[in-house]
N, C-alpha and C positions, 0 to 999 in steps of 0.2 A: 126555967131559969129566970130569976128576977131581972127586969130590964136594967136595973141600976148596977147589977153585979159586974165587976171587972172581968174582962174576957182576955184570952191569951193572944188573939190576933185580931186584925182589923179588916173589915170588908170595905174596900174602896170602890165606890161607884163613880163612873165618869158620865157626865151629862154634856156631850160635846157641842150641841147645836142650839137647842131650844127653838122657840118660835118668835122671839121678840127682836133680835138683832138682824139688821139687813146685811146681806153679803157685800153690797156696795160700800157700806161703812166699815165692815170687818172682813177684809179679804181672806184672813186666815180661818174663818169659820168653815167647818166642813159641811157642805150642803149638797154635793153630788154623791151618787152611790160610790164612786171610786174614792172620793175623799173620806167618806164615812168608813169604808173598809180599811183604808190606810190608817186612819185615826184609831180604829178599834185595835188593829194589830199593834201599833206603837204603844197604846195605853195599856194593853195586856202585858206587854214586855216591861212597862214601867211600874206595874203593880196593881192595876185595876183588875177586878174579878167580875164586875157587872157593868153593862152599858145601858144607859137610859136614852132612848132614841126618839127624837122628833124628826120627821121626814120633810124634805123640801122638794118642790117640783123642778122642772127643767129651767124655770125662770128664777129659781132660788127662793120661791115663796112657800110658806108653810102649807102643807096639804095633808089630807087624810085619804088620799087616793089609795084604794085597796091594792092595786098592782104595785105601786111604789112602796107601800108598807111591806108587802111580801118580799119584794126585791131587797129591801133593807135587811129584813130578818134573815133571809136566806144567805145574803152576801156576807154578813157578819158571822153567821153560824158556820159557814163553810171555811172562813179564813181564820177563825179564832175559836177558843174554848170558853169565851165569855158567856155569862148569863145574859140573855138578850131580853131586855125590858122595853116595851113600847109605852109611850105616853098616851093616855086616853084623854088628856086635857087638850092636846092640839094647841091651836091658838084660841084666845079668849072669845073670838067671834065664831068659832065652829059650833054648829048646831048639835044638840044633844043626841039626836038620832044617828048622826054620822059618827059621833064619838063612840057609840055602842057597837060599831062595826069593826073597831080596831082589832078585837081578839080573833077575827077571822084570819088574820095574818099568822096565827099560830106562834106567838112569842112564848118564851119561858115564863115571863113575868109581865105585869102591867102596873101602871100607877093607878091608884084609886084615891082621889082627893076627897077628904071627909067633910065637905061642906062648901058652901058659897063663900067667897071672900072678895074684898076690894083688891084690885090688882092694878096698881098705878092709876091711870085715868079710866080704866075699865073695871068690869066686874066679871069674875071667874065663876060661872054658874055651875053648881053641883047640888041640885035639889035632892031631897031625900029619895024620891022614887027612882031617880036616875042612879043614885048610889047603890040602892038595893038591886036594881036590874043588872048593873055592871058586876056587882059582887056575885050574884047568882050565875051569871054567864061565866065568870072566871071559875067558879066552883065546878060547873058542868064541863068546861073545857080543860079542866085540870091545869089552869094557869095560876101562878102564885101572885097575889096582889101585893103591892107595896102601898101601905096606907099613908098618904101624904097629909101632913098637918101644917096648915098655914096660920091657924089661929088656935088659941087654947081651947075654945069651944069645940073645935074639931075632935079633940080627945074624947069628949063626952059623946060625940056622934059615933066615934069608933066603938065605944062601949055599947051603944044602941045597936050598931050593925052586928056585932058579935052576939048580942042577946037575941036578935031577930033571925039571923042567918047562920049562926054557928061559926065554926072555925073554917079557915080557908083550906083548899086542897093541900094535903101534906101536914096540916096541923100546926105549922109555924106561923107566927104573926110578926111581920116586920114592918116597922114604922119609919118614916123619914120626915124629920122636921125641916120645912123650908122657911127660913127666917130672913127677915130684912126686906121682904117685898114691900114697896111703898103702899101704905094703907093697911097692912096686915101685921102679923106678929113681928115685933122688933128683933133685930139681929144682935141680941145681947145674951151673955151667959145666964143672966138672971131669968130672962124669959124662957130660954131653952130648958133650964133646970126646973122651972115651974111646970113646964109641959111634961118633962120626964117623971116628975113626982106624981103626976096625975094618971100615968099610963095604967091601963088595966093589967091585972096579973097574967092574963093570957099572952101578953106581948113577950116574945122570945128574943127580939133584937131590935135595936133602933139606930138610926143614923141621923146626921144633921148636915145642913149646908147653910152658909151665910151668903146672902147676895152682896156683891160689891165689896165694900170696905169691911163688912161683917165676916168675910170669908175666913180669915186666919183666927180671929177671936173665937168664932163658933167651932172651928176645927179643934182648937186647943181645948175648949170646954168639953166638947163631945168626947175626945179621947180621954180626958181626965175623969169623966164620969162613966166610962165603960161603953160609950157609944161608938158608932162607926162613921165613916166619912163619905160625903158626896162632894165631888169637885167637877169643874168643867166650865167651858165657855158659855154654856147656857146661863150660868150663875155669876160669872166673874170674867171680865175681859181684861183686867189689869193684873199683871204679875207683881208689880211693885209700883210705887209712885213714879209716874212718868215713863213706865215700861209696860207696854201692852203685852198680853199673852201672845206668843208666836205660834204655839201649838198646844193642844190639850195635854200632851204627854208631860209638859212642864208642870202643870198643876198636879197631875197624878204622881209624878216623881217626887214633888215636894211633900205631898201628903204621905207617900210611902216613907220618905225620910223622917218626917215628923213621927209617924207611927212607930218606926223602928227605934228612934231615939227614946221613945216612951216604953220600949220593950213590949210592943204590941205589933209585931211585924205584919205586913199585908197578908191577907188570906190568899191562898191559891184558889183557882177556879173550882177545883175539886172540893175544897173546904167550904167555899161559898155555896155550892150546889147542895151540900149536905146541910149546912146551917139554915138554908132557906127551904129545904125539901123540894127542890126543883125536879120536875119530871124530865127524864132524859129524852130529848128530841134530836139529839145529835145524829148526823148521818155519816160522819167520817171517823 
């Protein structure tokens, strides 16, 4: 299917936590295993079909601890039917070798960022060799990658990855544009649509998120252009001017309402699993 083609339903991804915001500053951020599972259940009920997980330790700090990663995957999988995706980015300070161990937690999906990018005051490192190794591990473990695009040049890197490594497990290629990160691709419809126009023909679906104030304009542009949506407190802590997000389900519910208004109702988890060619790892 052409990536620009209009589709009948909308994949809503929730990214509830991230690695940037501190629990002390944002008490509503789900950082404990119990909060993560409660958030997953509520967001599934509100219309999400996929959850993008960053894990925190007992002090609410970002971690790639393998025990905590597996606990998060198992907890969400037991409580919901959501597609469980782990971030392989972690925090921008996490070393590359530790990021390569994330797939040992047996997620359904993983993020795969298609290149290095400026990230606020830091640099998010994704050198070519790391990208290839992560991709090959995902293929071997039958984990479906979500190719994350922070820069237009990352679209070219995706083309190179597909040429060198072939298609992912299941044959579907899903891309997520992360726009509005300070120092990276701007959160504007014009930038998003430029990226969409560059996508390789192998791409079967794409989604987009706008950081902060770019949240709603990017959501509207993505839906209008046949794309899908990512929302959540990883990307946006304000529901409206002067009104902080109280729970991730608010952002999911608004995305679901917007998609429904545009006659592209939210995908069920079953539809999402089919669209992304997810291997069935469910135990319940």
